[in-house]
VMD Tcl script that draws the C-alpha trace (Angstrom):
set ca {
  {44.28 1.07 -19.69}
  {41.29 -1.13 -20.07}
  {39.63 -1.67 -23.42}
  {35.93 -1.35 -24.14}
  {35.31 -5.12 -23.98}
  {36.82 -5.38 -20.52}
  {34.78 -2.38 -19.37}
  {31.55 -3.81 -20.70}
  {32.32 -7.22 -19.15}
  {32.93 -5.63 -15.77}
  {29.74 -3.68 -16.07}
  {27.69 -6.76 -16.90}
  {29.15 -8.70 -14.05}
  {28.72 -5.81 -11.49}
  {25.81 -6.85 -9.34}
  {25.89 -3.88 -6.94}
  {23.24 -2.06 -9.00}
  {21.05 -5.13 -9.04}
  {20.81 -4.99 -5.21}
  {19.36 -1.53 -5.38}
  {16.77 -2.63 -7.89}
  {15.86 -5.60 -5.71}
  {15.26 -3.34 -2.74}
  {13.16 -1.05 -4.87}
  {11.05 -3.91 -6.08}
  {10.65 -5.33 -2.57}
  {9.79 -1.91 -1.21}
  {7.26 -1.43 -3.90}
  {5.58 -4.73 -3.12}
  {5.47 -4.02 0.64}
  {3.94 -0.61 0.03}
  {1.41 -2.05 -2.39}
  {0.49 -4.66 0.07}
  {0.06 -2.15 2.88}
  {-2.11 0.12 0.76}
  {-4.31 -2.79 -0.21}
  {-4.61 -3.94 3.40}
  {-5.35 -0.54 4.87}
  {-7.88 0.19 2.04}
  {-9.68 -3.08 2.85}
  {-9.45 -2.49 6.51}
  {-10.87 1.03 6.14}
  {-13.84 -0.28 4.05}
  {-14.60 -2.99 6.65}
  {-14.23 -0.49 9.49}
  {-16.58 2.03 7.83}
  {-19.18 -0.69 7.34}
  {-18.84 -1.80 10.95}
  {-19.17 1.78 12.32}
  {-22.30 2.32 10.19}
  {-23.80 -0.96 11.49}
  {-23.10 0.11 15.07}
  {-24.68 3.53 14.44}
  {-27.79 1.98 12.89}
  {-28.06 -0.43 15.84}
  {-27.60 2.34 18.48}
  {-29.83 5.04 17.14}
  {-33.46 5.22 18.15}
  {-36.07 3.86 15.70}
  {-37.51 7.30 14.77}
  {-34.14 9.04 14.53}
  {-33.23 10.73 11.29}
  {-29.55 10.59 12.02}
  {-27.49 9.77 8.94}
  {-24.99 7.20 10.05}
  {-23.05 7.47 6.81}
  {-22.52 11.18 7.09}
  {-18.98 12.60 7.19}
  {-18.47 14.08 10.67}
  {-15.76 16.40 9.32}
}
mol new
graphics top color blue
foreach p $ca { graphics top sphere $p radius 0.5 }
foreach p [lrange $ca 0 end-1] q [lrange $ca 1 end] { graphics top cylinder $p $q radius 0.2 }
display resetview
């Protein structure tokens, strides 16, 4: 039967849980990067679509290019 010190030493040296934590941190960083990239891409895309709409509409048109089509 193992004593408490041996069990604690084995727990401290056990790195299998550390791998799961590393994967969680890496996954969080990837998700955060993707959210930031898609948010920035969406903002740039919206601005480009509004610019195209403004350029394509006739001069006396009252069309609101920023209106939500939904």
